[in-house]
KOLPAGU-424343 format. One record per atom (N, C-alpha, C): atom name; residue in one letter; residue number from 1; x, y, z. Coordinates in Angstrom, 1 decimal, decimal comma, always signed. Example, Ala and Ser with C-alpha at 12.3 -4.5 7.8 and 13.67 -1.06 7.14 Angstrom:
<pts>
PT  atome  residu  num       x       y       z
PT      N       A    1   +13,2    -5,7    +7,8
PT     CA       A    1   +12,3    -4,5    +7,8
PT      C       A    1   +13,2    -3,3    +7,8
PT      N       S    2   +12,8    -2,2    +7,1
PT     CA       S    2   +13,7    -1,1    +7,1
PT      C       S    2   +12,9    +0,0    +7,9
</pts>
This chain:
<pts>
PT  atome  residu  num       x       y       z
PT      N       M    1  -190,9   +77,0   -18,2
PT     CA       M    1  -190,5   +77,6   -16,9
PT      C       M    1  -189,0   +77,9   -16,9
PT      N       A    2  -188,6   +79,0   -16,5
PT     CA       A    2  -187,2   +79,4   -16,5
PT      C       A    2  -186,5   +78,6   -15,4
PT      N       E    3  -185,2   +78,4   -15,7
PT     CA       E    3  -184,3   +77,7   -14,7
PT      C       E    3  -183,9   +78,8   -13,7
PT      N       N    4  -183,7   +78,3   -12,5
PT     CA       N    4  -183,2   +79,1   -11,4
PT      C       N    4  -181,7   +79,3   -11,6
PT      N       L    5  -181,2   +80,5   -11,1
PT     CA       L    5  -179,8   +80,8   -11,1
PT      C       L    5  -179,3   +80,7    -9,7
PT      N       G    6  -178,1   +80,1    -9,6
PT     CA       G    6  -177,4   +80,0    -8,4
PT      C       G    6  -176,8   +81,4    -8,0
PT      N       D    7  -176,4   +81,6    -6,8
PT     CA       D    7  -175,8   +82,9    -6,4
PT      C       D    7  -174,5   +83,2    -7,1
PT      N       F    8  -173,7   +82,2    -7,4
PT     CA       F    8  -172,4   +82,5    -8,1
PT      C       F    8  -172,7   +82,8    -9,5
PT      N       E    9  -173,7   +82,1   -10,1
PT     CA       E    9  -174,1   +82,4   -11,5
PT      C       E    9  -174,6   +83,9   -11,6
PT      N       Q   10  -175,3   +84,3   -10,6
PT     CA       Q   10  -175,8   +85,7   -10,6
PT      C       Q   10  -174,6   +86,6   -10,6
PT      N       L   11  -173,7   +86,4    -9,7
PT     CA       L   11  -172,5   +87,2    -9,6
PT      C       L   11  -171,7   +87,3   -10,9
PT      N       V   12  -171,5   +86,2   -11,5
PT     CA       V   12  -170,8   +86,1   -12,8
PT      C       V   12  -171,5   +86,9   -13,8
PT      N       M   13  -172,8   +86,7   -13,9
PT     CA       M   13  -173,6   +87,4   -14,9
PT      C       M   13  -173,6   +88,9   -14,6
PT      N       L   14  -173,7   +89,3   -13,4
PT     CA       L   14  -173,6   +90,8   -13,1
PT      C       L   14  -172,3   +91,4   -13,5
PT      N       A   15  -171,2   +90,6   -13,2
PT     CA       A   15  -169,9   +91,1   -13,6
PT      C       A   15  -169,8   +91,2   -15,1
PT      N       V   16  -170,3   +90,2   -15,9
PT     CA       V   16  -170,3   +90,3   -17,3
PT      C       V   16  -171,1   +91,5   -17,8
PT      N       M   17  -172,2   +91,8   -17,2
PT     CA       M   17  -173,0   +92,9   -17,6
PT      C       M   17  -172,3   +94,2   -17,3
PT      N       R   18  -171,7   +94,3   -16,1
PT     CA       R   18  -171,0   +95,5   -15,7
PT      C       R   18  -169,8   +95,8   -16,6
PT      N       L   19  -169,1   +94,8   -17,0
PT     CA       L   19  -167,8   +94,9   -17,8
PT      C       L   19  -168,1   +95,2   -19,3
PT      N       D   20  -169,4   +94,9   -19,7
PT     CA       D   20  -169,8   +95,1   -21,1
PT      C       D   20  -168,9   +94,5   -22,1
PT      N       E   21  -168,2   +95,3   -22,9
PT     CA       E   21  -167,4   +94,8   -24,0
PT      C       E   21  -166,1   +94,2   -23,5
PT      N       D   22  -165,7   +94,4   -22,2
PT     CA       D   22  -164,4   +94,0   -21,7
PT      C       D   22  -164,6   +92,8   -20,8
PT      N       A   23  -165,6   +92,0   -20,9
PT     CA       A   23  -165,9   +90,9   -20,1
PT      C       A   23  -165,1   +89,6   -20,6
PT      N       Y   24  -164,0   +89,3   -20,0
PT     CA       Y   24  -163,3   +88,1   -20,3
PT      C       Y   24  -162,9   +87,5   -19,0
PT      N       G   25  -162,4   +86,3   -19,0
PT     CA       G   25  -162,1   +85,5   -17,8
PT      C       G   25  -161,4   +86,3   -16,7
PT      N       T   26  -160,3   +86,9   -17,0
PT     CA       T   26  -159,5   +87,6   -16,0
PT      C       T   26  -160,2   +88,9   -15,5
PT      N       S   27  -160,8   +89,6   -16,4
PT     CA       S   27  -161,5   +90,8   -16,0
PT      C       S   27  -162,8   +90,5   -15,1
PT      N       I   28  -163,4   +89,4   -15,4
PT     CA       I   28  -164,6   +89,0   -14,6
PT      C       I   28  -164,1   +88,6   -13,2
PT      N       R   29  -163,0   +87,9   -13,2
PT     CA       R   29  -162,4   +87,5   -11,9
PT      C       R   29  -162,0   +88,7   -11,0
PT      N       E   30  -161,4   +89,7   -11,7
PT     CA       E   30  -161,0   +90,9   -11,0
PT      C       E   30  -162,2   +91,7   -10,5
PT      N       E   31  -163,2   +91,7   -11,3
PT     CA       E   31  -164,5   +92,4   -10,9
PT      C       E   31  -165,1   +91,7    -9,7
PT      N       L   32  -165,1   +90,4    -9,7
PT     CA       L   32  -165,7   +89,7    -8,5
PT      C       L   32  -164,9   +89,9    -7,2
PT      N       K   33  -163,6   +90,0    -7,4
PT     CA       K   33  -162,7   +90,3    -6,3
PT      C       K   33  -162,9   +91,7    -5,7
PT      N       A   34  -163,0   +92,7    -6,6
PT     CA       A   34  -163,2   +94,1    -6,2
PT      C       A   34  -164,6   +94,4    -5,7
PT      N       R   35  -165,6   +93,9    -6,3
PT     CA       R   35  -166,9   +94,3    -6,0
PT      C       R   35  -167,7   +93,4    -5,0
PT      N       A   36  -167,4   +92,1    -5,2
PT     CA       A   36  -168,1   +91,1    -4,4
PT      C       A   36  -167,2   +90,6    -3,3
PT      N       E   37  -166,0   +91,1    -3,3
PT     CA       E   37  -164,9   +90,7    -2,3
PT      C       E   37  -164,8   +89,2    -2,2
PT      N       R   38  -164,8   +88,5    -3,4
PT     CA       R   38  -164,6   +87,1    -3,5
PT      C       R   38  -163,4   +86,7    -4,3
PT      N       E   39  -162,6   +85,9    -3,7
PT     CA       E   39  -161,4   +85,3    -4,5
PT      C       E   39  -162,0   +84,1    -5,2
PT      N       V   40  -161,8   +84,0    -6,5
PT     CA       V   40  -162,4   +83,0    -7,2
PT      C       V   40  -161,3   +82,4    -8,2
PT      N       S   41  -161,3   +81,1    -8,3
PT     CA       S   41  -160,3   +80,5    -9,2
PT      C       S   41  -160,7   +80,7   -10,6
PT      N       P   42  -159,7   +80,8   -11,5
PT     CA       P   42  -160,1   +80,9   -13,0
PT      C       P   42  -160,9   +79,7   -13,4
PT      N       G   43  -160,7   +78,5   -12,9
PT     CA       G   43  -161,5   +77,3   -13,2
PT      C       G   43  -162,9   +77,5   -12,9
PT      N       A   44  -163,2   +78,1   -11,7
PT     CA       A   44  -164,6   +78,3   -11,3
PT      C       A   44  -165,3   +79,3   -12,3
PT      N       I   45  -164,6   +80,3   -12,7
PT     CA       I   45  -165,1   +81,3   -13,6
PT      C       I   45  -165,5   +80,6   -14,9
PT      N       F   46  -164,5   +79,9   -15,5
PT     CA       F   46  -164,7   +79,3   -16,8
PT      C       F   46  -165,7   +78,2   -16,8
PT      N       T   47  -165,8   +77,4   -15,8
PT     CA       T   47  -166,8   +76,4   -15,6
PT      C       T   47  -168,2   +77,0   -15,6
PT      N       T   48  -168,3   +78,1   -14,9
PT     CA       T   48  -169,6   +78,8   -14,8
PT      C       T   48  -170,0   +79,4   -16,1
PT      N       L   49  -169,1   +80,0   -16,8
PT     CA       L   49  -169,3   +80,6   -18,1
PT      C       L   49  -169,7   +79,6   -19,1
PT      N       E   50  -169,1   +78,4   -19,1
PT     CA       E   50  -169,4   +77,4   -20,0
PT      C       E   50  -170,8   +76,9   -19,8
PT      N       R   51  -171,2   +76,7   -18,5
PT     CA       R   51  -172,5   +76,2   -18,1
PT      C       R   51  -173,6   +77,3   -18,6
PT      N       L   52  -173,3   +78,5   -18,3
PT     CA       L   52  -174,2   +79,6   -18,7
PT      C       L   52  -174,4   +79,7   -20,2
PT      N       E   53  -173,3   +79,5   -20,9
PT     CA       E   53  -173,3   +79,5   -22,4
PT      C       E   53  -174,1   +78,3   -22,9
PT      N       S   54  -173,9   +77,1   -22,3
PT     CA       S   54  -174,7   +75,9   -22,8
PT      C       S   54  -176,2   +76,1   -22,5
PT      N       R   55  -176,6   +76,9   -21,5
PT     CA       R   55  -178,0   +77,2   -21,2
PT      C       R   55  -178,5   +78,3   -22,1
PT      N       G   56  -177,7   +79,0   -22,9
PT     CA       G   56  -178,1   +80,1   -23,7
PT      C       G   56  -178,2   +81,4   -23,0
PT      N       L   57  -177,6   +81,5   -21,8
PT     CA       L   57  -177,7   +82,7   -21,0
PT      C       L   57  -176,5   +83,7   -21,3
PT      N       V   58  -175,4   +83,2   -21,8
PT     CA       V   58  -174,3   +84,1   -22,2
PT      C       V   58  -173,9   +83,6   -23,6
PT      N       T   59  -173,3   +84,5   -24,3
PT     CA       T   59  -172,6   +84,2   -25,6
PT      C       T   59  -171,2   +84,6   -25,5
PT      N       S   60  -170,4   +84,0   -26,4
PT     CA       S   60  -168,9   +84,4   -26,4
PT      C       S   60  -168,4   +84,6   -27,8
PT      N       R   61  -167,3   +85,3   -27,9
PT     CA       R   61  -166,6   +85,5   -29,1
PT      C       R   61  -165,2   +85,7   -28,8
PT      N       Y   62  -164,3   +85,4   -29,8
PT     CA       Y   62  -162,9   +85,5   -29,6
PT      C       Y   62  -162,5   +86,9   -30,2
PT      N       G   63  -161,6   +87,6   -29,4
PT     CA       G   63  -161,0   +88,8   -29,9
PT      C       G   63  -159,8   +88,5   -30,8
PT      N       E   64  -159,1   +89,5   -31,1
PT     CA       E   64  -157,9   +89,4   -31,9
PT      C       E   64  -156,7   +88,8   -31,1
PT      N       P   65  -155,8   +88,1   -31,7
PT     CA       P   65  -154,7   +87,6   -30,9
PT      C       P   65  -153,8   +88,8   -30,5
PT      N       T   66  -153,2   +88,7   -29,3
PT     CA       T   66  -152,4   +89,8   -28,8
PT      C       T   66  -151,0   +89,3   -28,4
PT      N       P   67  -150,0   +90,1   -28,7
PT     CA       P   67  -148,6   +89,7   -28,3
PT      C       P   67  -148,5   +89,5   -26,8
PT      N       E   68  -149,2   +90,2   -26,0
PT     CA       E   68  -149,2   +90,1   -24,5
PT      C       E   68  -149,6   +88,7   -24,1
PT      N       R   69  -150,4   +88,1   -24,9
PT     CA       R   69  -150,9   +86,7   -24,5
PT      C       R   69  -150,2   +85,7   -25,4
PT      N       G   70  -149,1   +86,0   -25,9
PT     CA       G   70  -148,3   +85,0   -26,7
PT      C       G   70  -149,1   +84,6   -28,0
PT      N       G   71  -149,8   +85,6   -28,6
PT     CA       G   71  -150,5   +85,4   -29,8
PT      C       G   71  -151,9   +84,7   -29,6
PT      N       R   72  -152,3   +84,5   -28,4
PT     CA       R   72  -153,6   +83,9   -28,1
PT      C       R   72  -154,7   +85,0   -28,1
PT      N       S   73  -155,9   +84,6   -28,4
PT     CA       S   73  -157,0   +85,5   -28,3
PT      C       S   73  -157,7   +85,4   -27,0
PT      N       K   74  -158,3   +86,5   -26,6
PT     CA       K   74  -159,2   +86,5   -25,4
PT      C       K   74  -160,5   +86,1   -25,8
PT      N       R   75  -161,2   +85,4   -24,9
PT     CA       R   75  -162,6   +85,0   -25,2
PT      C       R   75  -163,5   +86,0   -24,4
PT      N       F   76  -164,3   +86,8   -25,1
PT     CA       F   76  -165,2   +87,8   -24,5
PT      C       F   76  -166,6   +87,2   -24,4
PT      N       Y   77  -167,3   +87,6   -23,3
PT     CA       Y   77  -168,6   +87,1   -23,0
PT      C       Y   77  -169,6   +88,3   -22,9
PT      N       K   78  -170,8   +88,0   -23,2
PT     CA       K   78  -171,9   +89,0   -23,0
PT      C       K   78  -173,2   +88,2   -22,7
PT      N       L   79  -174,1   +88,9   -22,0
PT     CA       L   79  -175,4   +88,2   -21,7
PT      C       L   79  -176,2   +88,2   -22,9
PT      N       S   80  -176,9   +87,1   -23,1
PT     CA       S   80  -177,9   +87,0   -24,2
PT      C       S   80  -179,2   +87,7   -23,7
PT      N       A   81  -180,1   +87,9   -24,6
PT     CA       A   81  -181,4   +88,5   -24,2
PT      C       A   81  -182,1   +87,6   -23,1
PT      N       E   82  -182,0   +86,3   -23,3
PT     CA       E   82  -182,6   +85,3   -22,3
PT      C       E   82  -181,8   +85,4   -21,0
PT      N       G   83  -180,5   +85,6   -21,1
PT     CA       G   83  -179,7   +85,8   -19,9
PT      C       G   83  -180,1   +87,0   -19,1
PT      N       R   84  -180,3   +88,1   -19,8
PT     CA       R   84  -180,8   +89,4   -19,1
PT      C       R   84  -182,1   +89,1   -18,4
PT      N       R   85  -183,0   +88,5   -19,2
PT     CA       R   85  -184,4   +88,2   -18,6
PT      C       R   85  -184,3   +87,3   -17,4
PT      N       S   86  -183,5   +86,3   -17,5
PT     CA       S   86  -183,3   +85,3   -16,4
PT      C       S   86  -182,7   +86,0   -15,2
PT      N       L   87  -181,7   +86,8   -15,4
PT     CA       L   87  -181,0   +87,5   -14,3
PT      C       L   87  -182,0   +88,5   -13,6
PT      N       A   88  -182,7   +89,2   -14,4
PT     CA       A   88  -183,7   +90,2   -13,9
PT      C       A   88  -184,8   +89,4   -13,0
PT      N       R   89  -185,3   +88,3   -13,5
PT     CA       R   89  -186,2   +87,5   -12,7
PT      C       R   89  -185,6   +87,1   -11,4
PT      N       S   90  -184,4   +86,6   -11,5
PT     CA       S   90  -183,7   +86,1   -10,3
PT      C       S   90  -183,5   +87,2    -9,3
PT      N       L   91  -183,1   +88,3    -9,7
PT     CA       L   91  -182,9   +89,5    -8,8
PT      C       L   91  -184,2   +90,0    -8,2
PT      N       R   92  -185,2   +90,0    -9,0
PT     CA       R   92  -186,5   +90,4    -8,5
PT      C       R   92  -187,0   +89,5    -7,4
PT      N       A   93  -186,8   +88,2    -7,5
PT     CA       A   93  -187,1   +87,3    -6,5
PT      C       A   93  -186,3   +87,5    -5,2
PT      N       V   94  -185,0   +87,8    -5,4
PT     CA       V   94  -184,2   +88,1    -4,2
PT      C       V   94  -184,7   +89,4    -3,5
PT      N       R   95  -185,0   +90,4    -4,3
PT     CA       R   95  -185,5   +91,7    -3,7
PT      C       R   95  -186,8   +91,4    -2,9
PT      N       R   96  -187,7   +90,6    -3,5
PT     CA       R   96  -189,0   +90,4    -2,8
PT      C       R   96  -188,7   +89,6    -1,5
PT      N       L   97  -187,8   +88,7    -1,5
PT     CA       L   97  -187,5   +87,9    -0,3
PT      C       L   97  -186,9   +88,8    +0,7
PT      N       M   98  -186,1   +89,8    +0,3
PT     CA       M   98  -185,4   +90,6    +1,3
PT      C       M   98  -186,3   +91,7    +1,9
PT      N       Q   99  -187,4   +92,0    +1,3
PT     CA       Q   99  -188,3   +93,1    +1,8
PT      C       Q   99  -188,6   +92,9    +3,2
PT      N       G  100  -188,3   +93,9    +4,0
PT     CA       G  100  -188,5   +93,9    +5,4
PT      C       G  100  -187,5   +93,2    +6,3
PT      N       L  101  -186,5   +92,6    +5,7
PT     CA       L  101  -185,5   +91,9    +6,4
PT      C       L  101  -184,2   +92,7    +6,7
PT      N       E  102  -184,1   +93,9    +6,2
PT     CA       E  102  -182,9   +94,7    +6,4
PT      C       E  102  -182,6   +94,9    +7,9
PT      N       P  103  -183,6   +95,2    +8,7
PT     CA       P  103  -183,3   +95,3   +10,2
PT      C       P  103  -182,7   +94,0   +10,8
PT      N       K  104  -183,3   +92,9   +10,4
PT     CA       K  104  -182,8   +91,6   +10,9
PT      C       K  104  -181,3   +91,4   +10,4
PT      N       L  105  -181,1   +91,7    +9,2
PT     CA       L  105  -179,7   +91,5    +8,6
PT      C       L  105  -178,7   +92,4    +9,3
PT      N       E  106  -179,1   +93,6    +9,6
PT     CA       E  106  -178,2   +94,6   +10,3
PT      C       E  106  -177,8   +94,1   +11,7
PT      N       R  107  -178,7   +93,3   +12,3
PT     CA       R  107  -178,4   +92,8   +13,7
PT      C       R  107  -177,4   +91,7   +13,7
PT      N       S  108  -177,1   +91,1   +12,6
PT     CA       S  108  -176,2   +89,9   +12,5
PT      C       S  108  -174,8   +90,3   +12,8
</pts>
């Protein structure tokens, strides 16, 4: 049985998917701020990414060291095949639960 994803995990995974090859901590944080209108601490991003990686839902690799980062490397993330499947299942469940509720949501 697949594990359930929390809403923040879904958002982080969607940002990773959207950013594709450019998904690293800061870019994920900026994507969440721009698209989800959520201010998120770097610690929350990295804790979530570590948890997702330990569950096999994302993978990571280090890029080349850059002078802008004082010679440090960025850590880039991408969804694993299981991560894509898990995210798709989770989003399908949300869509099914939302069916017919749009009018009620608009009244809020």
